[in-house]
C-alpha positions in Angstrom: 0.0 0.0 0.0 2.8 2.4 0.9 4.4 1.7 -2.5 1.2 2.7 -4.3 1.1 6.1 -2.5 4.8 6.8 -3.4 4.3 5.7 -7.0 1.1 7.6 -7.5 1.9 10.9 -6.0 5.7 10.7 -6.7 5.2 10.1 -10.4 2.5 12.8 -10.5 4.8 15.4 -9.0 7.7 14.4 -11.3 5.4 14.7 -14.4 4.2 18.1 -13.2 7.8 19.3 -12.7 8.6 18.1 -16.2 5.9 20.4 -17.6 3.6 17.5 -18.6 0.0 18.9 -19.0 -1.9 18.1 -15.9 -4.5 15.7 -17.4 -1.8 13.6 -18.9 0.3 13.7 -15.7 -2.8 12.4 -13.8 -3.5 9.7 -16.3 0.1 8.6 -16.5 0.5 8.4 -12.7 -2.7 6.3 -12.5 -1.3 3.9 -15.2 2.0 3.5 -13.4 0.1 2.7 -10.1 -1.9 0.0 -11.8 1.4 -1.5 -13.1 2.2 -2.4 -9.5 -0.6 -4.9 -9.6 -1.0 -6.0 -13.2 0.5 -6.0 -16.7 0.9 -3.2 -19.1 -2.1 -4.1 -21.4 -4.4 -4.5 -18.4 -3.3 -1.2 -16.8 -3.8 0.9 -20.0 -7.1 -0.8 -20.6 -8.4 -0.1 -17.1 -7.3 3.6 -17.3 -9.0 4.0 -20.7 -12.1 2.2 -19.5 -12.4 4.3 -16.3 -12.0 7.5 -18.2 -14.7 6.5 -20.7 -17.2 5.1 -18.1 -16.5 8.0 -15.7 -17.6 10.6 -18.3 -20.7 8.6 -19.3 -22.9 10.6 -16.9 -26.1 12.5 -17.3 -25.0 14.8 -14.5 -21.8 15.8 -16.3 -23.9 17.1 -19.2 -24.6 20.2 -17.1 -20.9 21.3 -17.4 -20.8 22.0 -21.1 -24.2 23.7 -21.0 -23.2 26.0 -18.2 -19.9 26.8 -19.9 -21.8 27.6 -23.1 -24.3 29.8 -21.2 -21.5 31.6 -19.5 -19.7 32.3 -22.8 -22.8 33.6 -24.5 -23.4 36.0 -21.6 -19.8 36.9 -21.5 -19.9 38.0 -25.1 -23.5 39.4 -24.8 -22.7 42.6 -22.9 -23.8 41.2 -19.5 -20.7 42.2 -17.6 -21.1 46.0 -18.3 -24.7 46.0 -17.1 -23.8 44.2 -13.9 -20.9 46.6 -13.3 -23.2 49.6 -13.7 -25.6 48.1 -11.2 -22.7 47.4 -8.8 -21.6 51.0 -9.0 -25.0 52.1 -7.9 -25.0 49.7 -4.9 -21.4 50.5 -3.8 -21.1 54.2 -4.9 -21.2 55.7 -1.4 -18.6 53.4 0.2 -14.9 54.3 0.6 -13.0 53.0 -2.4 -16.3 52.7 -4.3 -14.8 51.2 -7.5 -13.2 48.3 -5.4 -16.5 47.5 -3.9 -18.1 47.7 -7.3 -15.4 45.2 -8.6 -16.3 42.7 -5.8 -20.1 43.0 -6.3 -19.8 42.7 -10.0 -17.6 39.6 -9.6 -20.1 38.0 -7.3 -22.9 38.6 -9.8 -21.1 37.9 -13.0 -19.2 34.9 -11.6 -22.4 33.3 -10.4 -23.9 33.7 -13.8 -20.9 32.7 -15.9 -19.8 30.0 -13.4 -16.1 30.8 -14.1 -13.7 32.7 -11.9 -11.3 33.3 -14.8 -14.1 34.7 -17.1 -15.2 36.9 -14.2 -11.7 38.2 -13.6 -11.2 38.9 -17.3 -14.6 40.5 -18.0 -15.0 42.6 -14.8 -11.3 43.3 -14.3 -10.9 44.4 -17.9 -13.7 47.0 -17.5 -12.7 48.1 -13.9 -9.0 48.5 -14.3 -9.0 51.6 -16.6 -11.7 53.3 -14.4 -9.6 52.6 -11.3 -6.5 53.9 -13.0 -8.2 57.2 -13.9 -9.3 57.8 -10.3 -5.9 57.2 -8.8 -6.3 53.7 -7.4 -3.1 51.7 -6.8 -3.0 49.3 -9.8 -1.5 46.3 -7.8 -4.1 46.6 -5.1 -7.0 47.0 -7.6 -5.8 43.8 -9.3 -5.5 42.0 -5.9 -9.2 42.8 -5.1 -10.3 41.6 -8.5 -8.2 38.4 -8.1 -9.4 37.6 -4.6 -13.1 38.3 -5.4 -13.5 36.5 -8.8 -13.8 33.0 -7.2 -16.9 34.0 -5.2 -19.0 32.9 -8.2 -17.8 29.3 -7.8 -19.6 29.2 -4.5 -22.7 31.2 -5.5 -24.7 28.9 -7.8 -24.9 27.7 -10.5 -21.5 26.1 -10.0 -19.9 23.5 -12.2 -17.5 22.7 -9.3 -20.3 21.6 -7.1 -21.7 19.5 -9.9 -18.4 17.7 -10.1 -18.3 17.2 -6.3 -21.8 15.7 -6.4 -20.6 13.2 -9.1 -17.5 12.1 -7.1 -19.4 11.6 -3.9 -22.0 9.3 -5.6 -24.9 11.7 -5.8 -24.8 14.3 -3.0 -27.8 16.5 -3.7 -26.9 19.1 -6.2 -29.9 21.3 -5.1 -28.6 21.2 -1.5 -25.0 22.0 -2.6 -26.2 24.9 -4.7 -28.3 26.4 -2.0 -25.6 25.8 0.6 -23.1 27.9 -1.4 -25.1 31.2 -1.0 -24.1 32.2 2.5 -20.4 31.2 2.3 -20.1 32.9 -1.1 -21.7 36.1 0.2 -19.5 35.9 3.3 -16.5 35.6 1.1 -17.4 38.7 -0.9 -18.3 40.7 2.2 -15.0 39.8 3.9 -13.0 41.1 0.9 -15.1 44.3 0.8 -14.5 45.0 4.5 -10.7 44.7 4.1 -10.7 46.7 0.8 -12.9 49.4 2.4 -10.6 49.8 5.4 -7.5 50.1 3.2 -9.3 52.4 0.8 -10.4 54.7 3.7 -6.8 54.8 5.0 -5.5 55.7 1.6 -8.2 58.3 1.0 -9.6 56.7 -2.2 -12.6 58.7 -3.6 -16.3 58.1 -2.8 -18.7 58.3 -5.8 -21.4 61.0 -5.8 -24.9 60.0 -4.8 -26.6 58.6 -7.9 -29.9 60.2 -9.1 -33.0 58.0 -8.8 -33.1 57.8 -12.6 -29.6 56.3 -12.7 -30.6 53.8 -10.0 -33.7 52.8 -11.9 -31.8 52.3 -15.3 -29.0 50.3 -13.7 -31.4 48.1 -11.8 -33.6 47.6 -14.9 -30.6 46.6 -17.0 -29.3 44.1 -14.4 -32.7 42.5 -13.8 -32.8 40.2 -16.7 -29.2 38.9 -16.4 -29.8 38.2 -12.6 -33.1 36.5 -13.6 -31.0 33.6 -14.9 -30.2 32.7 -11.3 -33.8 32.9 -10.4 -34.8 30.6 -13.3 -32.1 28.0 -12.6 -32.4 27.9 -8.8 -36.2 28.3 -8.8 -36.5 25.4 -11.2 -34.2 23.2 -9.2 -35.6 23.9 -5.8 -39.2 23.6 -6.9 -38.3 20.3 -8.7 -39.4 21.5 -12.1 -36.1 20.4 -13.6 -32.8 18.7 -12.6 -29.4 20.6 -12.6 -28.6 19.2 -16.0 -32.0 20.3 -17.5 -31.4 23.7 -15.7 -28.1 24.1 -17.6 -29.9 23.6 -20.9 -32.5 26.2 -19.9 -29.7 28.5 -19.0 -28.3 28.3 -22.6 -31.8 29.1 -24.0 -32.2 32.0 -21.6 -28.7 33.4 -22.4 -29.3 33.1 -26.1 -32.6 34.9 -26.0 -31.0 37.7 -23.8 -27.9 38.2 -25.9 -29.2 37.5 -29.4 -32.8 38.8 -29.3 -33.2 41.2 -26.3 -29.8 43.0 -26.1 -28.7 42.1 -29.7 -25.0 42.3 -28.5 -24.2 39.2 -30.6 -25.4 37.9 -34.0 -26.1 34.5 -35.4 -22.7 34.7 -37.1 -20.9 35.0 -33.7 -22.5 31.7 -32.5 -20.0 29.2 -34.2 -17.0 31.0 -32.6 -18.7 31.0 -29.1 -19.7 27.3 -29.5 -16.1 26.4 -30.5 -14.6 28.3 -27.5 -17.1 26.5 -25.2 -16.2 23.1 -26.8 -12.5 23.7 -26.3 -13.0 24.7 -22.6 -15.4 21.7 -22.1 -12.9 19.2 -23.6 -10.1 20.5 -21.3 -12.3 20.2 -18.2 -13.7 16.8 -19.2 -10.3 15.4 -20.1 -9.1 16.4 -16.6 -12.2 14.8 -15.0 -11.8 11.6 -16.9 -8.1 11.3 -16.0 -8.9 12.1 -12.4 -11.6 9.4 -12.2 -9.0 6.9 -13.4 -6.6 8.2 -10.7 -9.4 7.8 -8.1 -9.8 4.2 -9.2 -6.0 3.6 -8.9 -6.1 5.0 -5.4 -9.0 2.8 -4.4 -7.2 -0.2 -6.0 -4.1 0.5 -3.9 -6.2 1.3 -0.8 -4.6 4.7 -0.6 -7.7 6.5 0.8 -7.9 4.0 3.6 -4.2 4.4 4.4 -4.4 8.2 4.5 -7.7 8.0 6.5 -5.9 5.9 9.2 -3.0 8.3 9.3 -5.2 11.3 9.8 -7.5 9.6 12.4 -4.4 8.5 14.3 -2.9 12.0 14.1 -5.3 13.3 16.8 -8.4 12.4 18.7 -9.7 16.0 18.2 -12.0 16.4 15.2 -11.1 20.2 15.1 -7.4 19.3 14.6 -8.1 16.8 11.9 -10.2 19.3 10.0 -7.5 21.9 10.4 -4.9 19.4 9.0 -7.2 18.7 6.0 -7.6 22.4 5.4 -3.9 23.1 5.5 -3.3 20.2 3.1 -5.9 21.5 0.6 -4.5 25.0 0.9 -1.0 23.7 0.0 -2.4 21.5 -2.8 -4.3 24.5 -4.2 -1.0 26.4 -4.7 0.1 24.0 -7.4 -3.0 22.2 -8.7 -6.0 23.5 -10.5 -9.4 23.3 -8.8 -11.1 20.5 -10.8 -8.3 17.9 -10.6 -7.7 18.7 -6.9 -11.4 18.2 -6.2 -11.5 14.9 -8.1 -8.3 13.5 -6.6 -8.7 14.5 -3.0 -12.4 14.2 -2.4 -12.3 10.4 -2.3 -9.4 10.6 0.1 -10.8 13.0 2.6 -14.6 12.2 2.4 -14.3 9.0 4.4 -12.2 10.8 7.0 -14.8 13.6 7.6 -17.6 11.0 7.3 -16.0 9.2 10.4 -16.1 12.6 12.1 -19.8 13.0 11.4 -19.4 15.9 8.9 -22.2 16.3 6.4 -21.1 15.7 2.8 -22.8 19.0 1.7 -21.0 20.9 4.3 -17.7 19.3 3.3 -18.3 20.1 -0.4 -18.7 23.8 0.5 -15.5 23.7 2.6 -13.5 22.0 -0.2 -14.8 24.5 -2.8 -14.1 27.5 -0.5 -10.6 26.1 0.2 -9.7 25.5 -3.5 -11.2 28.9 -4.4 -8.3 30.4 -2.4 -5.9 28.1 -4.3 -6.7 29.6 -7.8 -5.6 33.0 -6.4 -2.2 31.9 -5.2 1.1 31.4 -6.9 2.7 29.5 -8.6 -0.2 28.2 -10.8 -3.3 30.2 -9.8 -5.3 30.7 -13.0 -7.2 33.7 -11.5 -3.9 35.2 -10.4 -2.5 35.1 -14.0 -5.6 36.5 -15.6 -6.1 39.2 -12.9 -2.6 40.5 -13.3 -2.8 40.5 -17.1 -6.1 42.5 -17.3 -4.9 44.7 -14.3 -1.7 45.7 -16.1 0.6 44.6 -13.3 2.9 41.7 -12.4 2.6 38.8 -9.9 5.5 40.1 -7.9 3.8 43.4 -7.4 0.4 42.0 -6.5 1.5 39.5 -3.9 1.9 42.1 -1.1 -1.6 43.7 -1.5 -3.0 40.2 -1.7 -1.7 39.2 1.8 -4.4 40.9 3.9 -7.0 39.4 1.5 -5.5 35.9 1.9 -5.7 36.4 5.6 -9.4 37.2 5.7 -10.2 34.4 3.2 -8.4 31.8 5.3 -10.1 33.1 8.5 -13.5 32.8 6.8 -12.6 29.3 5.6 -12.1 28.3 9.2 -15.4 29.9 10.2 -17.2 28.0 7.5 -15.4 24.8 8.4 -16.2 25.0 12.1 -19.7 26.5 11.9 -21.7 24.0 9.8 -25.0 26.0 10.0 -23.5 28.6 7.6 -23.6 26.0 4.9 -26.6 23.9 6.0 -29.1 26.6 7.2 -30.5 27.4 3.8 -30.7 23.7 2.5 -32.6 22.8 5.7 -34.9 25.8 5.4 -35.7 25.6 1.7 -35.3 21.9 0.9 -35.8 20.2 4.3 -32.3 18.7 3.8 -31.3 16.3 6.6 -34.5 16.7 8.5 
């Protein structure tokens, strides 16, 4: 068993250090692990079989649909309408444009389902405005980077769909509803830190908007935000499943961008569909390879071994959860969110199950934790995109990110140790666990 752990994770780290694309590194590590127990032909066959059967899932259909809906809305002028609405909401706060950035990321991220798309779309619009008003470019980029993952907690979230698949059918509706309060808490924490720093630096406060401006901004944002109402309303009421909701989201986004706003034309659709197909294939290739790795881990009894080590580490559940969080934070610094979720959920879920932790609560904790990871060097995708659109470098943005990291880690611990933050709404709206 110990050999399997060393071969699996050792080979994976070596492949990553060699610059092998992560999906191929995962698949190759899984194949090498199977070679400990069987021949070459059998090992390759099992990895291929696991990848194919793992992707043969009705639930996973939601991912390409949500990606397509997000891309349609990204090209359909939705970001600017949400930014204008966020300006109205945050205009009177110190450092108004920073608060606007956070609110816009929360709204657009939840609609697009992508932290990177949110960082690019919202940050690309906000950066020039913040430059003109004298905001520090590195700190502005830091706020954009730290707040763009909020949409991965606020539904609809493809990450939570993947978690549901790995755990064998944890309620997607419960996971979606559970993400609201932690996602809002995450955004609020960033706004408090940004507001304190903005006040100390004397950043400007926007003038009070006229009622007509408030009305226009709210009216323009109403239909984009209606997508969340359609999806969550349909799922909670039982009208459709998460997969059917994702297809409804595509239709809603098409009507909005193509017919109502007319920001895109029929000729733009092939390009948008191809972009979505490329993104989907990258995500699904990683999911397929990670499912094969999960099978290799189960075959080598790796989750059992790690579970025993963690449970023998301490009798205190609080210390075990702290150790899991520290491990995931470290993993998030060098591994993207989806493969980290796919690889480590099967390892840690049995451990937290023995501690009596609810799988919905753990799904939110894992997602929150890995949201921090995509903002951290050396491989944080949101970090790279945020620096690029913000016109600054990673070296310059790390220092202003430190207080934001501190509040995010603090909130992660609060969400970990206070289950009701995640479970209150699922129990209230869905009767979950009652």
